[in-house]
N, C-alpha and C positions, 0 to 999 in steps of 0.2 A: 949528882951529875945531871946536867941538862939533858932533856929528852932528845934533843937534836943530835947529841953525840952517841945515843944508844939506838935510835930508830930512824928509819927513812920511810917516806911515803912514795909509793910507786903507782902510777896510773896507766892503765892499758885501755885504749879506746877501741871500741868495736869496729870503727870505721874512721877514716880521716875527717878532720874538720872540728870546729868548735861545737860545744854542747848546744848552743842556741840554734844552730842550723843542722842538728843531727837528723838523720833519716829515721822514720818511724821503725820501731823494733830494734834499734841499736842498743846494745848493752855494753856498758863500761865497767871496768874492774878497778877497784882501789885496794891496794895492799899496804899493810904496815909491816916492814921487815926489821927484825932485830939485827943490828949490824954485827954484833959479836958472833952470832951463830949462823947468820944468813937465813934464818928460819922466818917464815911468815907467821906472825902472831895474830893478825886480824885480816880478814878478807871480806870484801863486800862487792857484790855485783848488782847493778841496777841501771835505771835510766840515766842518760847523760847529765841532765840538769841536777839530779840528786847527787850524782857522783862528783860533780863540780863543787857543789855546796859542801859535801862531806870532805873533799880534799882541802878546801879553804879552812874548814874548822880543825881538821887534823893538823895542818901546818901551823895554824895559830897556836894550838895547844903544845905542839912540839917546841915552839919558841918560848912559851911562858911557864911550862911545868917542868918539874924534874922527872926523871925516867920512871920512878915508882908511882908518882901521881898520875902521869900520863897513862901508864898501863892500867892502873886501877880504874881511872875514869872511863877509858874506852872499852875495856873488857866488860865493865858493868853495863855500859850503854849497849854493847853488842848482845849481851845476855838478855837484857830487857827487850830489845827489838826482836829477838828471835823467839821470845816467849818461854825461854828456859829459866824462869825466875825461881 
């Protein structure tokens, strides 16, 4: 099953406007939601430019990976980034 049919990426901006012109201190949130359960499986908060890059990467992988590969790849990345290896 294609990852796009199992997950969706949701972005919540800390303030209106594009990342490039974000006010200092703004925090954006990127969520990956499992469509079957409505549960958030990955959550990331950070600077607007980083959130923008992350969103592009997530959407790229949603289009090219199946759901098992997508979850394995991003869960592994989240674990490494948080230091819980």
